[in-house]
C-alpha positions in Angstrom: -25.4 2.0 -21.5 -24.5 -0.5 -18.5 -24.7 -4.4 -19.1 -27.9 -4.9 -17.7 -29.4 -2.6 -19.2 -28.3 -3.9 -22.4 -30.0 -7.4 -21.5 -33.4 -5.4 -21.2 -33.0 -4.1 -24.5 -32.0 -7.4 -26.2 -34.9 -9.2 -24.4 -37.3 -6.6 -26.4 -35.4 -6.4 -29.7 -32.0 -7.2 -30.4 -31.5 -5.3 -33.2 -29.9 -1.9 -33.6 -26.5 -0.4 -34.0 -24.1 -1.3 -31.0 -20.6 -0.3 -29.5 -19.1 -2.5 -27.6 -16.2 -1.3 -25.3 -14.5 -1.6 -22.0 -12.1 -4.5 -20.4 -14.5 -7.7 -19.6 -14.3 -9.7 -22.7 -15.8 -12.9 -21.4 -19.6 -10.2 -21.5 -19.0 -8.8 -24.2 -18.7 -12.5 -26.2 -21.7 -13.5 -24.8 -24.0 -10.6 -25.4 -22.3 -10.9 -28.8 -23.4 -14.5 -29.3 -26.9 -13.2 -27.4 -27.3 -11.1 -30.5 -25.9 -13.5 -33.3 -28.4 -16.2 -32.1 -31.6 -13.6 -32.2 -30.6 -12.7 -36.0 -31.4 -15.4 -38.0 -28.1 -16.5 -40.0 -28.9 -17.9 -43.7 -25.5 -18.1 -44.4 -25.4 -15.1 -46.5 -26.3 -12.3 -44.0 -23.7 -12.5 -41.5 -20.5 -10.4 -42.3 -17.6 -10.0 -40.2 -15.0 -7.7 -41.1 -11.5 -6.7 -39.9 -10.5 -3.1 -39.3 -11.7 -1.5 -42.5 -14.1 1.3 -42.4 -14.4 1.9 -46.0 -15.6 -1.9 -46.5 -18.1 -0.9 -43.5 -19.2 1.5 -45.2 -19.8 -0.7 -48.4 -21.0 -2.9 -46.9 -23.9 -0.8 -45.3 -24.6 1.0 -48.9 -25.3 -3.0 -50.0 -28.7 -4.9 -49.7 -29.1 -8.2 -48.0 -29.0 -11.2 -50.2 -32.3 -12.7 -50.6 -34.0 -9.9 -48.1 -33.8 -10.6 -44.5 -32.2 -9.5 -41.4 -28.3 -8.6 -41.9 -25.9 -8.6 -38.8 -22.8 -6.9 -39.5 -19.5 -6.9 -36.9 -16.7 -4.6 -36.9 -13.8 -5.9 -35.6 -9.9 -5.0 -35.1 -9.9 -1.0 -35.4 -7.8 1.0 -33.9 -10.2 3.7 -32.6 -7.5 6.1 -31.3 -7.0 6.7 -34.7 -10.0 7.7 -35.9 -11.5 11.5 -35.8 -12.0 14.5 -37.1 -14.1 14.3 -40.3 -13.6 10.9 -40.4 -15.3 10.2 -37.0 -18.1 12.7 -38.1 -18.2 10.2 -41.4 -18.5 7.1 -39.3 -21.4 8.5 -37.1 -23.5 9.4 -40.3 -23.3 6.0 -41.8 -24.2 4.6 -38.2 -27.3 7.1 -38.0 -28.7 6.0 -41.6 -28.0 2.3 -40.8 -30.8 0.2 -41.3 -28.5 -3.2 -40.9 -27.8 -4.3 -37.0 -24.3 -3.5 -36.6 -22.0 -4.2 -33.4 -18.6 -2.2 -33.6 -16.8 -4.8 -31.6 -13.9 -3.3 -29.7 -11.2 -4.7 -27.3 -9.6 -2.0 -24.6 -6.2 -0.9 -26.8 -8.3 -0.2 -29.7 -10.7 1.8 -28.1 -9.5 4.9 -26.1 -12.7 5.7 -24.0 -11.9 8.4 -21.5 -13.5 8.8 -18.2 -17.6 9.2 -17.5 -16.8 12.5 -16.5 -14.7 13.0 -19.2 -14.9 11.1 -22.1 -12.8 10.7 -25.3 -13.9 12.4 -28.8 -14.5 8.9 -30.0 -17.1 7.8 -27.4 -18.5 11.2 -27.0 -19.3 11.3 -30.8 -20.4 7.5 -31.1 -22.6 7.6 -28.1 -24.6 9.9 -30.5 -25.2 7.4 -33.2 -25.0 3.6 -31.6 -26.0 2.0 -28.4 -22.8 2.7 -26.6 -22.4 -0.3 -24.0 -19.6 -0.1 -21.5 -18.3 -3.4 -20.1 -16.4 -2.7 -17.1 -14.4 -5.2 -14.8 -17.1 -7.0 -12.2 -16.7 -5.7 -9.2 -15.9 -8.4 -6.5 -19.6 -9.0 -5.1 -21.1 -8.9 -8.7 -18.5 -11.5 -9.5 -18.5 -13.8 -6.9 -22.4 -14.0 -7.6 -22.1 -14.6 -11.0 -19.7 -17.4 -10.3 -21.8 -18.8 -7.8 -24.8 -18.6 -10.2 -22.6 -20.4 -13.0 -22.1 -23.1 -10.6 -25.8 -23.3 -10.1 -26.4 -23.8 -13.8 -24.2 -26.8 -13.7 -25.9 -28.3 -11.0 -24.0 -27.4 -8.2 -24.0 -25.4 -5.1 -21.3 -23.0 -4.4 -21.1 -21.4 -0.9 -20.5 -17.3 -0.7 -17.1 -18.0 1.1 -16.1 -20.6 -1.3 -16.7 -18.2 -4.5 -14.5 -15.6 -2.8 -11.7 -18.6 -2.0 -11.7 -20.1 -6.2 -11.6 -16.6 -7.3 -8.4 -15.8 -5.1 -7.4 -19.6 -6.0 -7.8 -19.3 -10.0 -8.2 -15.8 -10.9 -10.8 -12.3 -11.5 -10.6 -13.2 -15.4 -14.1 -14.7 -16.1 -13.0 -16.7 -19.1 -10.5 -18.3 -16.7 -13.3 -18.9 -13.9 -16.2 -20.0 -15.9 -14.0 -23.5 -17.2 -12.6 -24.1 -13.6 -16.2 -23.8 -12.0 -17.1 -26.3 -14.9 -14.0 -28.5 -13.9 -14.9 -28.9 -10.4 -18.4 -29.3 -11.3 -18.1 -32.2 -13.5 -15.9 -34.0 -10.6 -18.2 -33.3 -8.0 -21.2 -34.6 -10.1 -19.4 -37.7 -11.0 -18.8 -38.4 -7.3 -22.7 -38.5 -6.6 -22.3 -34.7 -4.7 -24.1 -31.6 -5.8 -22.5 -29.3 -2.7 -18.7 -28.0 -3.7 -16.3 -28.3 -1.0 -12.8 -26.9 -0.6 -10.8 -29.7 -1.0 -12.4 -29.8 -4.3 -11.8 -26.4 -5.6 -7.9 -27.6 -4.7 -8.1 -31.1 -6.3 -9.4 -30.3 -9.7 -9.1 -26.0 -10.0 -6.0 -25.0 -11.6 -4.1 -22.3 -9.4 -3.7 -19.0 -11.1 0.5 -18.4 -12.1 -0.1 -15.2 -11.1 -1.3 -15.6 -7.8 1.9 -18.2 -7.4 4.4 -15.3 -8.2 2.1 -12.8 -5.9 2.9 -15.5 -2.9 6.6 -15.7 -4.1 6.8 -11.7 -4.2 5.4 -11.1 -0.6 7.8 -14.0 0.2 10.8 -11.7 -1.3 8.9 -8.7 0.3 8.8 -10.6 3.9 12.6 -11.9 3.3 11.1 -15.4 4.2 14.2 -17.2 2.3 12.4 -20.9 2.9 9.2 -19.9 1.5 10.5 -18.5 -1.5 12.5 -21.5 -2.2 9.7 -23.6 -1.7 7.7 -21.7 -4.0 10.3 -21.2 -6.7 10.9 -25.8 -6.0 7.0 -26.0 -6.8 7.2 -23.4 -10.1 10.3 -25.2 -11.5 7.9 -28.4 -10.9 5.4 -27.3 -12.5 7.6 -26.4 -15.2 7.3 -22.7 -15.7 10.1 -20.9 -17.7 11.9 -18.7 -15.4 11.8 -16.1 -17.5 8.2 -15.6 -16.8 8.4 -16.5 -13.4 10.6 -13.4 -13.0 8.7 -11.4 -15.4 5.6 -11.9 -13.3 7.3 -10.9 -10.1 8.7 -7.5 -12.1 5.3 -6.7 -13.2 3.9 -7.3 -9.9 6.6 -5.3 -8.0 6.1 -2.3 -10.4 2.1 -2.9 -9.6 3.3 -2.3 -5.8 5.3 0.7 -6.3 2.4 2.5 -8.3 -0.2 1.5 -6.1 2.1 2.4 -3.0 2.9 5.8 -4.5 -1.0 6.8 -5.4 -2.3 5.7 -1.9 0.2 7.9 -0.7 -0.9 10.6 -3.0 -4.8 10.5 -1.4 -6.3 8.4 -4.0 -8.8 5.8 -2.8 -8.8 2.0 -3.7 -11.8 2.7 -6.6 -9.8 5.6 -8.2 -6.5 3.3 -8.0 -8.1 0.2 -9.8 -9.2 2.6 -12.6 -6.4 4.2 -13.1 -4.3 1.3 -13.6 -7.2 -0.4 -15.6 -6.9 -3.3 -12.1 -10.0 -5.6 -11.1 -11.0 -4.4 -7.6 -10.6 -7.8 -6.2 -6.9 -7.8 -7.2 -6.0 -4.3 -6.1 -7.2 -5.1 -3.1 -4.9 -7.6 -2.3 -1.6 -5.8 -3.5 -3.2 -2.3 -1.9 -2.5 -5.0 1.7 1.1 -5.7 0.7 2.2 -2.4 -0.7 1.0 -0.8 2.5 2.5 -3.5 4.3 6.3 -2.2 3.2 8.2 1.0 2.8 8.9 2.6 -0.2 12.6 2.0 -0.1 12.0 -1.9 0.6 9.7 -1.5 -2.2 12.6 0.1 -4.6 15.1 -2.3 -3.4 13.1 -5.4 -4.3 12.2 -3.8 -7.8 15.9 -3.1 -8.3 17.0 -6.5 -7.8 14.6 -7.9 -10.1 15.6 -5.6 -13.0 19.0 -6.3 -12.0 18.3 -10.3 -12.4 16.1 -9.9 -15.5 19.4 -8.8 -16.7 21.4 -11.5 -15.7 19.1 -13.7 -17.4 19.1 -12.4 -20.8 22.7 -11.1 -21.2 24.9 -13.7 -19.2 25.2 -17.5 -19.2 24.2 -18.4 -15.7 21.7 -21.0 -15.6 18.3 -18.9 -15.1 16.7 -20.7 -12.4 19.9 -20.4 -10.3 19.8 -16.5 -11.2 16.4 -16.3 -9.4 17.9 -18.4 -6.4 20.8 -15.7 -5.4 18.3 -13.1 -6.2 16.7 -14.6 -3.1 20.1 -14.8 -1.4 20.6 -11.1 -1.8 16.8 -10.3 -0.6 
């Protein structure tokens, strides 16, 4: 089931047994709260269980205190370790459940497989739950959601500024929700209701990931002046040197993987799915990766690894190590 289909179901009847899986945590929390709100909490019949299938079984065998509906949530279960007879028993238990049950999973806890070849866990649980896949929002959907979120705060955010804000802040919905609320509060306090680009740059917090992405691009382009300016700005913001270099190293790894997969003929959508990367972020990194040769990407990655080794094993000042990296490139 998609998130849109779940929204329609909850308007008709919120009761049921649900499996929440996928990468978009913001939407998971939103719909969890919607189900919680639809089932009255009398202080006794909302139960949260952490990673214990036996406790879930015992809870489902029990009766609601003082009657009424019950909502039972199962969190923190590593489903990659649930299979065979244990998975079969869980499914039988859920099929007979009279309470509303939510199996809330994080991406690293639930191996979903692919749409064409779902994992054994998903294949089994789809038969006994309403299984909802919370996928990362595609760029167009994310921009539309951001505009609606601004409207709910009483402000208008134009489509081109939605793209700008995602680029500037993050593609993470939790981050975007907080940043757009800050910007709207700022604009409203000034007696306006139309967000301008200067408002975003004045109030919103830039993503350190994109700062490091710009720094990586400067290294790849061998633009020494720009790299030193960006490094100075990150130092001014008191970003830790190992965080700066760690983010750059991860990005270099991403760029290498993206370049290899693209050279193998994979489409951007396939690469984004394989690397579990938001398509908007993938589009930015794909552009960067395709501008460079494999030799450039490999050389920069190797120098970043050597700089990381120096930070961890020598007495050199950590920022000095990064400065030396700039000069080596």
